[in-house]
C-alpha angles and dihedrals in degrees: 000000000000125000115212111204123192127177106214117202106190123202106263110257091027098082098104092047090048089052093051092047090047089054089059094041095052088071089059095051095042091061097054124112111261094016110140105170148319141211129193113200129185121220114246094212097045117030092196091060123084138173123218117203115187127178119214128181090228133005092245089060086072107028097043107014100044101026092051094045129103085236090065090058089056091044090054093047092052100044119012096079090064095063127093115199101017109252128255110233117206132179127221135189132207121263108219116248094008102093125084151154129240115260091236089057091046093050096046091050097044105036110062 
């Protein structure tokens, strides 16, 4: 599994329009081969800053499959004009044995 991370700086005043466009765009990405999940989170200190976390089966599912697809052209049309500056996208992989869950979360999900 590969985690794609993008910090999205949305032009101030365009946040609501961006969220509306992202709502549409997420249906494009969720249908792509190798797509596993995504989360869009808003920064609590800066309401025009977001982080997009996407999980892919393999790096090439994003870099070749999605980026070379017709769907990517629509994604760009919907979203790219909201960013200033344009985001850097990076990919991360798990490190075996160095991921975890809080005990509270574990207990809540396993005892009931």
